[in-house]
N, C-alpha and C positions, 0 to 999 in steps of 0.2 A: 151350670152345665152349658147353658146357651153362650155364656161369655167365653168359655173354654173352646167351644166349637167355632165360634166366630173368630177367635184369636188364631186357631189352627188354620182356618180358611184364609185369613189375611196373610199369615206367614207363607202358606203354599203359593198364594198368588204373587206375593212379593218376591219369593225365591225364583219363580218362573220368569220374572221380569229382569233378573240380573243378567246383563250381557257379559259374555266372556270375550276378552279382547285378544287379538293376535296382531302383531306388528310385522310388516314386511320391510326388509331392508334390501334395496336393489343396489348392487354394486355394478358399475360400468367402467370398463377400461377402454379408452379411446387411443387409437394410434394416429398421431399427427406428426410423426417423425420424418415423413417423406421416404420411408423405407419399410419394407415388410419386416416383421419380427416374430419371434416365438417367445412366449412367456412360459417358463417352466416353474411350477410351484411344487415344492416338496412337502408332502403331508397335507395336501389340500383336502379340506373336509367338504366333500361334495354335499350340497344342501340336501338334507333328509336322507343321506346315504352314508357310505363309509369314507375312510380316509385313504387317499391314494396320491401318488405322484402324478401330476397332470401337466400336459403341454397344451397350450393354446396357440394357435397360429392366427395372427392378426395382420391382415393386409393393410397397407397404407390407407389412411382415411376410413378405416372400418373400426368396429367396436365389438366387444363381447359384453354380455350382461348375465347376471344370475341373481337369484333371490335367496335370502335366508328368512325363515319364519322364527319369531320369538313370541313367547307367551307374555301377555300384558300389554297395556297401553303405553305407547311411546318407548318401547323396549328396543331401541336401535341395536342391531347386532354389532358386537364389539370388534370383530376381527374380519378384515376383508376376505381372507381365504380360509377362515376357520381357526379355532383356538390352537390347533396342533401345527399349523403351517410354520415351519422354522426357517425356510430360506426360499428365495426366488431369483431366477436369472432371466434377464431380458437379453436375448441374443438377436443381433441384427444380421442381415443377409451376408455380410462379410466376416462373420464369426466374432465381431466385437461384442463384448458383454458388459452389462451392468449386473453386479451381484449385490443382493440385499439379504441380510440376515435379521431374524427377529431381534429386536432390542438394539440394533446398531443405531448410531446417531446420525446417519445419513438423512439430510432434510428431505430427500425425495424417496425414502424407503416405501416401497409399494405395499409392504406388510403392515404399515402403520396407518390406522384409520384417520389420524390427524392430517395425513397428506392427501386425503381425498377431499374434494370440494362438495359441500352439501348443496344439492340442487333443490328442486321443488319438493315440498313436503305436502302430502295429502293426508287425509285422516288415516292414521296408522300405516302409512306407506312413506318410507324415507328413501331418497335417491342420493347416492354418493358416487362421485365420478373422479377418476384418475386419468390424466392425459399424459401419454408418452410423447415427448416433443422432440424437435430437431436438436435442441440443446442436450437432451439425453443421448441422442445418437452421437453427437460430437464429444460427449464426455465418456462414452463407452471405450473400453480398452480391449 
């Protein structure tokens, strides 16, 4: 009986020591295009909220940032604008646009996490950054 009681106490103590992990993924969009821009994301999954079409206004040399939370250690969130985001437009002040669609092969596709640069990693916090450049402005139609 004493062994069973001791085993139960040990199990209770051990289970209370288990840490649950949460990973934060911070996405940052920098505007270094020398122009103001709007970024329109269709079906953007607002972190911890619903899915909506969203317009970000980003002045030259400014940035926007937002976080996604994921359960588990090192669980980097897979999609810069949420799983449902299917297209994004970057529109510059003169109405020139860059159009990105999910799964297109554009090497600068802002919807593809592989086009973000991984910055500093802290314990369970990952920072990914995408920079809109003057080359993007010149390629816009």
